[in-house]
C-alpha positions as CSV (number, residue, x, y, z in Angstrom):
1,M,182.4,52.1,129.2
2,T,184.1,55.3,127.9
3,I,185.2,57.5,130.7
4,S,184.3,60.7,128.7
5,A,182.1,61.2,125.8
6,I,183.6,64.6,124.8
7,L,187.2,64.8,126.1
8,P,190.0,64.1,123.6
9,Q,191.1,60.5,124.0
10,P,194.6,61.3,125.5
11,I,193.0,63.6,128.1
12,A,190.3,61.1,128.8
13,E,192.9,58.4,129.4
14,R,194.9,60.5,131.8
15,M,191.7,61.4,133.7
16,S,190.8,57.7,133.8
17,E,194.2,56.9,135.3
18,L,193.8,59.6,137.9
19,L,190.3,58.3,138.9
20,A,191.1,54.6,138.6
21,G,191.9,54.0,142.3
22,S,189.0,56.0,143.7
23,G,186.0,54.1,142.4
24,V,184.8,56.9,140.1
25,A,183.6,55.1,137.0
26,G,182.5,58.0,134.7
27,M,182.9,61.6,134.0
28,Q,179.4,62.6,133.1
29,G,179.6,65.6,135.4
30,V,182.8,66.8,133.7
31,D,181.2,66.3,130.3
32,V,178.1,68.2,131.1
33,L,179.9,71.1,132.7
34,R,182.4,71.3,129.8
35,L,179.6,71.4,127.2
36,V,177.6,73.9,129.2
37,R,180.6,76.2,129.4
38,A,181.5,75.6,125.7
39,V,177.9,76.5,124.7
40,N,177.9,79.6,126.9
41,N,181.3,80.8,125.6
42,A,180.2,80.2,122.0
43,Y,176.9,82.0,122.6
44,D,178.8,85.0,124.1
45,S,181.2,85.1,121.2
46,V,178.5,84.9,118.5
47,L,176.3,87.5,120.2
48,A,179.3,89.9,120.8
49,D,180.2,89.6,117.1
50,A,176.6,90.3,116.0
51,M,176.4,93.3,118.3
52,R,179.9,94.6,117.6
53,D,178.6,97.7,115.6
54,G,175.7,98.3,118.0
55,P,175.4,100.8,120.7
56,V,176.1,98.4,123.6
57,T,177.8,95.1,124.4
58,P,175.7,92.0,125.1
59,P,176.1,92.2,128.9
60,R,175.0,95.9,128.8
61,W,172.1,95.1,126.5
62,R,170.9,92.5,129.0
63,I,171.1,95.1,131.8
64,L,169.1,97.6,129.7
65,L,166.6,94.9,128.8
66,R,166.2,94.0,132.5
67,L,165.6,97.6,133.5
68,W,163.0,97.9,130.7
69,L,161.3,94.8,131.9
70,E,161.3,96.1,135.5
71,E,159.7,99.3,134.2
72,Q,157.0,97.2,132.5
73,M,156.3,95.5,135.8
74,G,155.9,98.8,137.6
75,H,159.4,99.3,139.0
76,S,160.7,102.5,137.6
77,A,164.2,102.0,139.2
78,V,166.0,99.2,140.9
79,N,169.1,99.0,143.0
80,P,172.5,97.6,141.7
81,T,172.3,94.6,144.0
82,H,169.1,93.5,142.4
83,L,170.7,93.9,138.9
84,S,173.7,91.9,140.1
85,R,171.5,89.0,141.2
86,T,169.3,89.0,138.1
87,Q,172.3,89.2,135.8
88,Q,174.2,86.7,137.8
89,V,177.4,88.8,138.0
90,S,179.3,90.3,140.8
91,K,178.5,93.7,142.3
92,N,181.8,95.0,140.9
93,T,180.9,93.9,137.4
94,I,177.5,95.5,137.6
95,S,179.1,98.7,138.8
96,E,181.5,98.7,135.9
97,H,178.7,98.2,133.4
98,L,176.5,100.8,135.0
99,R,179.3,103.4,134.9
100,G,179.6,102.7,131.1
101,L,175.9,102.9,130.6
102,E,175.6,106.1,132.6
103,E,178.5,107.7,130.6
104,A,176.6,106.7,127.4
105,G,173.5,108.4,128.7
106,L,171.5,105.2,128.7
107,V,170.8,105.0,132.5
108,E,170.8,107.4,135.3
109,R,171.3,107.0,139.1
110,E,168.9,108.4,141.6
111,L,169.2,108.5,145.4
112,D,167.1,105.9,147.1
113,L,164.7,108.0,149.2
114,A,164.1,105.0,151.6
115,D,167.8,104.6,152.2
116,R,169.9,107.7,151.4
117,R,173.1,105.6,151.5
118,Q,171.9,103.7,148.4
119,F,170.9,104.7,144.9
120,K,168.7,103.2,142.3
121,I,169.1,102.8,138.5
122,R,166.6,103.8,135.9
123,L,166.6,103.9,132.1
124,T,166.8,107.2,130.3
125,E,164.7,107.9,127.2
126,E,167.7,106.9,125.1
127,G,168.2,103.7,127.0
128,R,164.5,102.8,126.3
129,A,165.0,103.6,122.7
130,V,168.1,101.3,122.5
131,V,166.1,98.4,124.1
132,Q,163.2,98.9,121.7
133,R,165.4,99.3,118.6
134,C,167.9,96.5,119.3
135,T,166.0,93.7,121.1
136,P,164.0,92.3,118.2
137,G,167.1,91.8,116.1
138,H,169.0,90.3,119.0
139,V,166.2,87.9,119.9
140,Q,165.9,86.9,116.2
141,R,169.7,86.1,116.2
142,L,169.3,84.0,119.3
143,N,166.5,82.1,117.7
144,E,168.7,81.5,114.6
145,L,171.4,80.1,116.8
146,I,169.1,77.2,118.0
147,A,167.5,76.6,114.6
148,C,169.5,73.3,114.4
149,L,167.1,72.0,117.1
150,T,163.6,70.9,116.4
151,P,160.9,72.6,118.6
152,Q,160.7,69.4,120.6
153,E,164.4,69.2,121.1
154,S,164.5,72.8,122.2
155,E,161.7,72.2,124.7
156,Q,163.5,69.1,126.0
157,L,166.8,70.9,126.3
158,V,165.1,73.7,128.3
159,G,163.5,71.2,130.6
160,I,166.8,69.4,131.2
161,L,168.7,72.6,131.8
162,N,166.1,73.9,134.2
163,K,166.3,70.6,136.1
164,L,170.1,70.9,136.3
165,H,169.9,74.5,137.2
166,S,167.4,73.8,140.0
167,A,169.6,71.0,141.4
168,L,172.7,73.3,141.3
169,R,170.9,76.1,143.0
170,A,169.7,73.8,145.7
171,E,173.2,72.6,146.2
172,C,174.5,76.2,146.5
173,E,171.8,77.0,149.0
174,Y,172.6,73.9,151.0
175,T,176.3,74.8,151.0
176,A,175.6,78.4,152.0
177,Q,173.4,77.2,154.9
178,A,176.0,74.7,156.1
179,E,178.6,77.4,156.1
180,K,176.4,79.5,158.4
181,N,176.1,76.7,160.9
């Protein structure tokens, strides 16, 4: 049995030696994590290149798109913590992106009337225009990136990744709960 399906042979051999005495027989977890990260990094790189001459970076476009979707669902403004969770980035990262989007005139902050210590973020007209103008091309590019997969393979991959994501989220929740006790 090969210890790793994707690591270069010399690295796989060193890992095999490291794990030999512990009873760990394979490195499927390492292989999957490495590929998921590699795909994510390649996706980010390709999308950044495609959006280089556009009005916003990929992370900022995703924030604008999320704000637009929130509007479509009846939420005219959302707090930065909500954006941080939905974008799966830290509060500091969201704050940095929001400052840039605000400086570009694409979002605006408003005081949260329910809690005057907080504020909410809303799209400006220009922010809405950027979403409507850029999103079709960006989604088309994302579709092109997976054109090497058949529709069935794409569906299977989404199912497998959803299953893995659910298991990892459950593990995170279990760990967080255990740390509280």
